[in-house]
Structures are given as structure tokens and as C-alpha cells.
N, C-alpha and C positions, 0 to 999 in steps of 0.2 A: 347423222346426210339430216338433219330439217326437215320442217312439219312442208307436205307435198300435198296441195289442195288442188282436183280436178272434177271441171266440171263440164258438162257435155252442154249443157244452157238449151240445149235444143231437145231433150228429152228422146220421142221415139226414131228422130232421124240422123241420132248420132248413137244407137246403141254398141256399136262395135268399137266406140273410142275405150271404154273401160278393161277389156280383154288387150287393144293394142296400148295403153299406159303401164299396164300390169308387167308385160313383154317388156318394155322401154326399162320397166326399171330393176325387171327381175333380172332379163336377161344381156342387157346392153341396148344400143344404139336398134328401134325399129325405123326401118327404111320408109315406110309405108307414110310412119309424121315426120317427114323430114320437112315439108311443107308448111308445118305449123310450128315450126322450133322460133322463139324469137329472136336466134342468130339470124335469120333471113333477114334483119331491118338492116344487122350491121355490117352484113354480105353484098347487102343488096338486091337478094332473090327473091324480089316478092312475086305477086301472083300476078297474069299479064290482067289490064283493064276487061271490067265483062261487057259482054256483044247484048247483054240483056236492057230491058229499061229501069233494073233497079240494082246498084250496086253487091247487092249478097247472091245473084244470081249469075 
């Protein structure tokens, strides 16, 4: 399978990422990770623009 590296990058804010990623790898596609897949750029399924003052909110 090759090398796989996962990093939440936000520490406590992303504690659920590990179990979801493990489920995705071991059991098949995890629907809750769909909005974060790289293929979203190819298909044009991007997240809506933020309504907050910062792009990450």
C-alpha cells in the first residue's frame, strides 16, 4: 500500500480524526471524511465560502 501519513494539525480540535482515518483505511470509505478528500478539487465539490471574518471559520 505505500506510506501514509496523517496529521490533524490542530491537536485537541481534531481528536476524532484518528479513529475516522483508521476506519477509512481498514474498513473502506468513511462517509464523514468525504468533504476532505483530495478528489473534491477534481470534481469541483468545494466547501462553501465562509460567512465569518476569517477564511478558516
